[in-house]
matplotlib code that plots the C-alpha trace (Angstrom):
import matplotlib.pyplot as plt

x = [-11.5, -14.0, -12.8, -13.4, -11.6, -9.7, -8.6, -7.7, -4.0, -3.5, -1.0, 1.5, 5.3, 5.3, 3.2, 5.2, 8.5, 7.1, 6.4, 8.4, 10.8, 9.5, 5.8, 3.1, 0.3, -3.2, -6.0, -9.5, -11.2, -10.8, -8.0, -7.5, -6.7, -3.2, -1.0, 0.0, 3.3, 4.3, 3.4, 5.7, 8.5, 8.1, 8.2, 11.2, 13.2, 12.3, 10.4, 7.3, 7.9, 4.7, 1.4, -2.1, -4.6, -8.2, -8.8, -6.9, -6.9, -8.0, -9.9, -13.0, -11.1, -10.0, -11.9, -14.9, -13.7, -12.0, -9.2, -7.6, -9.3, -8.8, -6.2, -3.0, -4.1, -7.4, -5.6, -3.1, -5.8, -6.6, -3.0, -2.2, 1.6, 1.3, -0.9, 1.4, 4.4, 2.6, 1.7, 5.4, 6.5, 6.8, 5.7, 2.4, -0.9, -3.7, -7.3, -10.0, -12.3, -13.5, -13.2, -17.0, -17.7, -19.2, -22.5, -23.5, -22.7, -24.6, -27.7, -27.5, -27.2, -30.3, -32.4, -31.5, -32.1, -35.6, -36.4, -35.3, -37.5, -40.5, -40.3, -40.2, -43.1, -45.2, -44.4, -42.6, -39.6, -36.4, -34.4, -31.2, -31.7, -28.5, -28.8, -26.6, -23.7, -23.7, -22.6, -18.9, -18.7, -20.1, -18.0, -14.7, -11.6, -12.0, -10.6, -7.4, -7.7, -6.5, -2.9, -1.8, 0.1, 3.7, 6.4, 7.5, 10.9, 11.6, 13.9, 12.9, 16.5, 16.7, 16.9, 15.1, 16.0, 13.4, 14.6, 17.8, 16.1, 18.2, 16.4, 16.9, 18.5, 18.3, 21.7, 22.4, 24.0, 27.6, 28.2, 30.2, 30.7, 33.5, 34.2, 35.0, 36.8, 37.1, 33.4, 32.1, 28.6, 27.4, 24.3, 22.2, 19.5, 21.4, 19.6, 20.9, 18.4, 19.6, 23.2, 22.5, 20.3, 22.5, 25.7, 25.8, 26.1, 29.0, 30.6, 30.3, 31.7, 34.0, 34.8, 31.2, 30.1, 27.0, 25.7, 23.2, 21.8, 19.2, 20.2, 19.5, 21.2, 23.2, 24.3, 24.7, 28.4, 28.9, 28.9, 32.4, 34.6, 31.7, 30.8, 27.2, 24.7, 21.9, 18.7, 15.7, 12.1, 12.5, 16.0, 16.1, 17.1, 16.0, 17.9, 20.2, 21.2, 21.7, 24.1, 26.1, 26.2, 27.5, 30.2, 31.3, 31.6, 28.5, 27.3, 24.5, 21.6, 20.4, 16.9, 16.1, 12.4, 9.8, 8.9, 11.1, 9.0, 11.6, 14.3, 14.4, 14.9, 15.4, 18.2, 19.8, 19.7, 21.2, 23.9, 24.8, 23.6, 21.6, 18.8, 17.7, 15.0, 13.6, 10.2, 8.9, 10.1, 7.3, 3.8, 2.5, 4.1, 2.4, -1.0, -0.9, -0.2, -3.2, -5.3, -3.6, -4.5, -8.1, -8.5, -6.7, -9.0, -12.2, -11.6, -10.1, -6.9, -4.8, -7.5, -7.9, -4.2, -3.8, -6.8, -5.3, -2.0, -4.0, -5.9, -9.1, -10.8, -14.2, -15.7, -17.7, -16.3, -14.7, -17.5, -16.5, -18.2, -18.1, -16.0, -17.8, -20.6, -19.3, -17.9, -14.2, -13.1, -9.7, -8.3, -5.4, -5.2, -1.5, 0.2, -0.3, -3.9, -4.6, -3.2, -5.1, -8.3, -7.6, -7.1, -10.2, -12.3, -11.1, -12.9, -16.1, -16.2, -17.7, -14.6, -15.1, -12.2, -11.3, -8.3, -7.7, -5.9, -8.1, -6.7, -8.0, -6.6, -9.3, -12.2, -11.4, -9.0, -10.5, -14.1, -14.2, -15.5, -14.5, -16.7, -16.5, -14.7, -17.8, -19.6, -16.6, -16.5, -20.2, -20.4, -17.2, -17.2, -13.5, -11.5, -7.9, -5.5, -3.0, -2.4, 1.0, 1.6, 1.2, 0.0, -3.4, -3.6, -2.3, -5.0, -7.4, -8.9, -10.1, -13.1, -15.2, -14.3, -14.8, -18.3, -19.2, -18.0, -20.3, -20.6, -18.3, -15.9, -12.6, -9.9, -6.6, -3.5, -0.2, 0.7, 1.7, 0.8, 0.0, -2.8, -4.8, -5.5, -4.8, -7.0, -9.9, -9.1, -9.2, -12.5, -13.9, -12.8, -14.2, -17.6, -17.7, -17.9, -14.7, -15.1, -11.5, -8.1, -5.2, -2.2, 1.4, 2.3, 1.9, 2.0, 4.9, 6.5, 10.0, 10.4, 9.0, 9.4, 12.6, 13.7, 13.7, 12.3, 12.0, 15.5, 15.2, 14.5, 11.4, 12.9, 14.2, 11.0, 9.0, 11.2, 9.0, 6.1, 3.3, -0.1, -2.0, 0.1, -0.3, -4.0, -4.3, -2.1, -4.5, -7.6, -8.8, -9.9, -6.6, -3.7, -0.5, 2.6, 5.9, 6.1, 6.7, 4.3, 7.2, 9.3, 9.6, 12.7, 11.6, 11.2, 14.5, 16.3, 14.6, 15.5, 19.2, 19.3, 17.8, 20.0, 23.1, 21.8, 21.3, 24.8, 26.3, 24.6, 25.9, 29.5, 29.4, 28.1, 24.9, 21.5, 19.8, 16.8, 15.2, 16.3, 13.9, 14.2, 12.6, 9.6, 10.3]
y = [-8.7, -9.0, -9.6, -13.3, -15.7, -16.9, -13.3, -11.9, -10.9, -12.5, -9.7, -10.8, -11.1, -14.3, -12.8, -9.6, -11.6, -13.1, -9.7, -7.9, -5.5, -2.0, -2.9, -0.4, -1.7, -0.1, -1.1, 0.3, -2.9, -3.8, -2.9, -6.3, -7.9, -6.5, -7.3, -3.7, -4.7, -6.7, -3.7, -1.5, -4.0, -4.1, -0.3, -0.1, -2.7, -1.2, -4.3, -2.1, 1.1, 2.9, 2.3, 3.9, 3.1, 4.1, 1.6, 0.6, -2.5, -0.6, 2.2, 1.9, 3.9, 6.6, 7.2, 9.5, 11.4, 14.7, 14.7, 17.9, 20.1, 17.7, 18.1, 16.2, 13.9, 13.1, 12.4, 10.1, 8.0, 6.7, 7.0, 4.2, 3.8, 1.8, 4.4, 7.1, 5.3, 4.7, 8.4, 9.4, 7.6, 10.0, 7.2, 6.4, 8.1, 7.5, 8.7, 8.3, 5.7, 8.0, 5.6, 5.3, 9.0, 10.4, 12.1, 9.1, 6.7, 8.7, 8.9, 5.1, 4.6, 6.8, 5.0, 1.6, 2.5, 3.9, 0.7, -1.4, 0.7, 0.6, -3.2, -3.7, -1.4, -3.1, -6.6, -7.6, -9.8, -7.8, -7.8, -6.8, -8.7, -10.1, -13.2, -14.9, -16.9, -20.7, -22.5, -22.5, -26.2, -25.3, -22.2, -24.1, -23.3, -20.5, -17.2, -16.3, -13.8, -10.3, -9.9, -8.0, -4.8, -5.6, -3.0, -0.8, 0.6, 3.5, 5.1, 5.6, 5.4, 1.8, -0.6, -3.9, -6.6, -9.1, -12.3, -10.5, -8.0, -5.0, -2.0, -1.7, 1.5, 2.6, 3.5, 5.2, 2.9, 3.7, 4.8, 2.1, 3.6, 5.8, 9.2, 12.6, 14.9, 17.7, 18.5, 20.2, 20.8, 23.2, 21.6, 24.4, 24.0, 20.9, 20.0, 16.8, 14.5, 16.0, 15.4, 11.7, 11.2, 13.2, 11.5, 9.3, 12.6, 13.7, 10.2, 10.5, 14.0, 14.1, 17.8, 18.7, 20.3, 21.0, 24.5, 24.5, 27.9, 28.3, 30.2, 33.9, 36.9, 37.2, 33.5, 32.6, 33.3, 30.4, 28.3, 29.6, 26.9, 24.9, 24.1, 23.4, 24.2, 22.0, 23.8, 22.8, 24.0, 27.4, 28.4, 31.6, 31.5, 34.9, 37.2, 38.6, 35.1, 33.9, 36.8, 35.8, 32.2, 33.3, 35.4, 32.4, 30.2, 28.0, 26.2, 24.0, 24.3, 20.9, 21.2, 18.4, 19.0, 19.0, 22.7, 25.3, 28.5, 30.0, 29.9, 32.7, 30.4, 33.3, 34.8, 31.4, 30.8, 34.2, 33.4, 30.1, 28.1, 24.9, 23.9, 20.3, 19.1, 15.9, 15.7, 12.9, 11.2, 9.7, 10.8, 8.2, 10.1, 13.4, 11.8, 9.8, 12.9, 14.6, 11.7, 11.7, 15.4, 14.7, 11.9, 14.0, 16.9, 15.0, 12.9, 15.8, 13.8, 16.7, 17.8, 14.2, 13.7, 16.9, 16.1, 12.7, 14.5, 16.7, 13.7, 14.7, 11.7, 13.2, 13.1, 16.3, 18.3, 15.3, 14.2, 13.7, 12.3, 9.0, 9.5, 6.6, 7.9, 11.5, 13.4, 14.1, 16.7, 16.4, 19.5, 18.4, 14.8, 14.3, 11.3, 12.6, 13.5, 10.1, 8.3, 10.6, 9.8, 6.1, 6.2, 8.4, 6.1, 3.3, 4.9, 4.5, 8.2, 9.5, 11.1, 13.9, 15.6, 18.8, 19.3, 21.2, 18.0, 14.9, 11.4, 7.9, 6.7, 8.8, 7.7, 4.2, 2.7, 4.3, 4.8, 8.4, 11.3, 14.7, 17.8, 21.5, 23.4, 25.0, 21.6, 20.2, 23.1, 22.9, 19.2, 18.3, 17.4, 17.1, 19.2, 18.2, 20.4, 18.8, 21.4, 23.0, 26.6, 28.5, 32.1, 30.7, 28.7, 31.3, 32.1, 29.8, 29.3, 32.8, 34.5, 33.8, 30.1, 29.7, 31.1, 28.4, 25.6, 23.3, 24.6, 22.8, 21.5, 20.2, 21.9, 20.1, 21.6, 19.7, 21.3, 24.9, 27.6, 30.3, 28.3, 29.7, 33.4, 33.4, 36.3, 34.7, 31.4, 33.0, 34.6, 31.2, 29.6, 32.3, 32.2, 28.4, 28.0, 26.0, 23.5, 22.5, 23.2, 20.8, 22.5, 21.4, 24.5, 28.2, 31.1, 32.8, 29.7, 30.6, 32.9, 30.3, 26.7, 24.6, 27.0, 26.6, 29.6, 27.9, 28.9, 32.6, 35.5, 37.5, 40.2, 37.6, 35.7, 38.9, 39.9, 39.3, 38.2, 36.8, 37.7, 35.5, 32.4, 33.0, 33.4, 30.1, 28.4, 29.6, 28.0, 24.8, 23.4, 24.0, 21.5, 22.9, 20.7, 22.2, 21.0, 17.4, 15.7, 14.4, 13.3, 9.6, 7.4, 6.3, 9.8, 11.0, 8.0, 8.8, 12.5, 11.6, 9.0, 11.5, 14.3, 12.1, 11.1, 14.8, 15.7, 12.7, 13.7, 17.3, 16.2, 13.7, 16.3, 14.3, 15.8, 16.5, 14.3, 16.6, 20.0, 22.9, 25.9, 29.3, 29.4, 31.0]
z = [-1.9, 0.9, 4.4, 5.2, 7.5, 4.4, 3.4, 6.8, 6.8, 3.4, 2.8, 5.4, 5.7, 3.6, 0.8, 0.8, 0.5, -2.7, -4.3, -6.9, -5.4, -5.7, -5.8, -5.1, -2.8, -2.9, -0.6, -0.9, 0.3, 4.0, 6.4, 8.0, 4.6, 5.3, 8.3, 9.2, 10.8, 7.8, 5.6, 7.7, 7.4, 3.6, 3.4, 5.7, 3.6, 0.3, -0.9, -1.1, -3.0, -2.1, -0.3, -0.9, 1.8, 2.1, 4.8, 7.9, 10.2, 13.3, 11.6, 13.8, 16.5, 14.1, 10.9, 10.6, 13.7, 14.1, 16.7, 15.5, 18.2, 21.1, 23.9, 23.7, 26.5, 24.7, 21.4, 23.1, 24.5, 21.0, 19.7, 17.3, 16.9, 13.6, 12.0, 13.2, 11.7, 8.4, 8.2, 8.7, 5.5, 2.6, 0.2, 2.0, 1.1, 3.5, 2.9, 5.6, 3.9, 1.1, -1.8, -2.0, -1.5, -4.7, -5.2, -7.4, -4.6, -2.0, -4.3, -4.8, -1.0, -0.4, -3.0, -1.8, 1.9, 1.0, -0.9, 2.1, 4.4, 2.1, 1.7, 5.4, 6.1, 3.4, 4.7, 1.5, 1.4, 1.9, -1.3, 0.6, 3.9, 5.5, 7.6, 10.2, 8.6, 8.7, 11.9, 12.8, 11.6, 8.2, 7.9, 8.2, 10.2, 12.8, 11.7, 13.4, 16.2, 15.4, 16.2, 19.2, 18.6, 18.1, 18.9, 16.1, 15.4, 17.7, 15.2, 11.6, 10.5, 11.7, 8.8, 9.4, 6.8, 6.0, 4.3, 3.4, 1.1, 0.1, -1.4, -5.1, -6.2, -9.8, -11.3, -14.6, -17.1, -18.0, -21.6, -23.4, -26.9, -28.4, -26.8, -28.2, -25.8, -28.4, -28.6, -25.4, -24.3, -21.6, -20.0, -18.4, -15.7, -14.3, -11.1, -9.4, -11.2, -14.5, -13.8, -13.0, -16.1, -18.6, -17.5, -20.7, -22.7, -20.6, -21.0, -24.8, -24.8, -21.7, -22.1, -21.4, -18.1, -16.1, -15.3, -12.4, -13.4, -16.0, -19.1, -19.2, -20.7, -17.4, -17.2, -20.9, -20.8, -18.4, -21.6, -22.4, -23.9, -25.1, -28.7, -27.9, -25.2, -23.8, -22.7, -20.8, -21.2, -19.4, -20.5, -22.5, -26.1, -27.1, -29.5, -26.9, -25.6, -29.2, -29.7, -26.6, -27.7, -31.1, -29.5, -27.4, -30.4, -29.8, -33.0, -31.7, -29.2, -27.9, -26.4, -24.0, -24.5, -27.2, -27.1, -28.8, -28.3, -26.0, -28.7, -31.3, -34.3, -36.8, -34.7, -34.3, -38.1, -38.7, -36.1, -37.8, -34.8, -35.4, -33.0, -32.3, -30.0, -28.4, -30.2, -28.0, -24.9, -22.9, -24.0, -21.5, -18.6, -19.5, -20.2, -17.0, -15.0, -16.5, -15.3, -11.9, -11.5, -12.5, -9.9, -7.2, -7.8, -8.1, -5.0, -2.9, -2.3, -1.1, 1.4, 2.6, 3.0, 5.0, 7.2, 8.1, 8.9, 11.3, 12.8, 11.2, 9.7, 8.9, 5.4, 4.9, 2.0, 0.4, -1.9, -5.6, -8.6, -10.5, -13.6, -15.2, -17.4, -17.4, -20.4, -21.0, -23.5, -25.1, -26.8, -29.0, -30.2, -30.9, -29.2, -25.6, -26.3, -27.8, -24.8, -22.4, -24.4, -24.1, -20.4, -19.7, -21.9, -19.7, -16.8, -18.8, -19.8, -23.1, -24.7, -27.3, -28.9, -30.8, -33.1, -36.3, -37.6, -37.0, -37.0, -37.3, -33.9, -32.1, -34.2, -35.5, -32.8, -29.7, -30.8, -29.7, -31.8, -32.8, -32.3, -32.7, -29.9, -28.6, -28.2, -26.4, -24.0, -23.3, -22.8, -20.8, -17.1, -17.4, -19.9, -20.6, -22.7, -25.0, -27.7, -28.5, -27.8, -31.0, -31.8, -32.5, -29.3, -26.9, -24.4, -26.2, -22.7, -22.1, -20.6, -23.6, -23.7, -20.0, -20.2, -22.7, -20.3, -18.4, -14.8, -12.4, -15.1, -14.0, -16.1, -16.6, -18.2, -18.6, -21.9, -21.9, -19.4, -21.9, -23.3, -20.4, -19.7, -15.9, -14.8, -16.7, -15.1, -11.6, -12.3, -13.5, -10.3, -8.1, -9.7, -9.6, -13.4, -13.1, -10.3, -10.0, -11.7, -12.1, -13.6, -14.2, -16.2, -15.7, -18.0, -16.2, -14.7, -15.8, -12.8, -10.4, -11.4, -10.9, -8.1, -4.3, -2.5, 0.9, 2.1, 1.0, 3.2, 2.8, 0.6, -1.9, -2.0, -2.6, -5.6, -8.6, -6.4, -8.6, -7.3, -9.7, -8.9, -5.2, -5.6, -7.5, -4.8, -2.1, -3.6, -2.1, -5.5, -7.3, -7.5, -8.9, -9.7, -10.8, -14.4, -13.5, -15.9, -18.0, -15.0, -15.2, -15.4, -18.9, -20.1, -18.7, -20.4, -23.7, -23.4, -22.9, -25.7, -28.2, -27.1, -27.5, -31.0, -31.9, -30.8, -32.7, -35.9, -35.6, -34.9, -37.7, -40.1, -40.8, -41.4, -38.0, -37.6, -35.0, -36.2, -35.9, -38.1, -38.5, -40.8, -44.1]

ax = plt.figure().add_subplot(projection="3d")
ax.plot(x, y, z, "-o")
ax.set_aspect("equal")
plt.show()
C-alpha cells in the first residue's frame, strides 16, 4: 500500500487484535503504515509470530547511514528505543530498505532518470512529473500527526497482555489408541524436539525409550532391551552396527527419514532385521527451504541483517537480481523438485528441468520443459538440486559440471551433501563461477550436524576439524543451514504418523508398506 492519510497507522492495536494468532507480518512498503508500538505489543503478547521489515516509521534518521564506526556518544544521539527493541526480538528480521535493490531496478532507475532529464532539457512535457496535491479541503480529513514516542517496556521479560491475548503454544496430541508395552523401541538421535514430536510412538509402545546420542558402533548397544531401533538421517547402520543390533535382539530398523543410504541393507537382510522408512513427509517444506535459501542469497539477507545489528544501514554490496525473467534449473523432478519448480515459476522464472525419469507434471501441469543436463547447467541463473544420492549421482556436481555452468550461478542443495564434490565447489566459489551457494546438507555432515560445539573447549572443537566446511562457512556468499529443510511441524507430524504405522505393521505381522530391501 502507498502511504496516504488513510493508510497511516492502519496496522495499529485495533487491527492487530483482529488478526489470527501467530500471524507473520511483512512490510516492504512504507514504515508509517504500521504503528510501531502496536507492533511491539503484538510481538510481546504472541499475537504476532514474526515480523519482516524493510522499512521503518522513523527510518530517515537511520537508514542509508553507517553508525558502526561512531563513538558511543554520537550513536546515542540518534538512538531509537523502538528500533532497538525490535532488533532484540529473535523473530524480527529488519533489512535497511533494500527491497528495490537489484541490478535490474537500478538500470530502470537510471534509464527513467535520463529520460526525465532529456525531456526537461528539450522542453517536452515531463512524463513523470509530480505536482502538488489537491487543497486540504479536496483531500479530505487531515492526516493524524505522527505519534509521539511512547515508553517501551524496560524489561524484555515483562509480558504485556493486549485484549487478554495469551500466546498460543503448540502441544503434541495425546495418543488415544491401544497400547503395546511388550514391544520396545530405542529412538536414537533424540533431541528435545524429537522427544516432543515422537511421543505418540512412545505412547503406543510404552516400553520404548529415547537415546539422545546418535547411533554409532560405540553407542549402538544403548538399544539393549529394545525390539526395534528408530534412526534419523545421520545414524550409522553399517555392517558393524547391524551385527551389534542382531546381538541385542533387534528385529526392526525404523528410519524416520526418506534416505536409507546409511544402512547396509544387505547386512540387515542377512541378520534377519527388516528396515522401513518414511518415504515422504513434507515435500513442501524442503522445496520451500530451497526457495528461501535462493532469496536469502540473492538479496544478501544475512549480510543485511548483520549490518543492521551493527548499526550499519548502508546499501553498498547488497545489490541482487530480479528473479523474474531469469532461468531456474531443477535437477531431479520427483515430488520435491516438482514443488520447487512450481514455486520458482511463480516468481516469473523460466524453469528448465533434468531427470532420467520424466513426468507429465513438469510439462503438462506446470508448463515447464525438460532439457539435457549440459543445457540446464549452461542456462541456469539458479540451479537447485533435488536428486537422490545414488552411485550415479554421487559428485554429479564436480569440476567438469561447474565449468559448464553459467558464470555467477546460484547453486542450491537441500538434497544430499555428496551430490557435490566439495573441493570443486570451493574452487568454483573462489573463481566466481559460482556466484552464491545455499546448502542445507554437507558431504561429511554426520560429524558436524545435530551437534552443539559452542560449549566445547578448543581441543574438543578441533577434533575432526573440517577445513573444507570451515572454508565454506567463511565465505560471504555462502549460506549454510544444519539440515533443517524438512523441519516443519507438518513434516514432524507426518514422520511420527508413518513411523507408528510402520511399527504397527511389523508387530501385527503385516506386509511392510514402506520396507526397503537390498537389491538382488
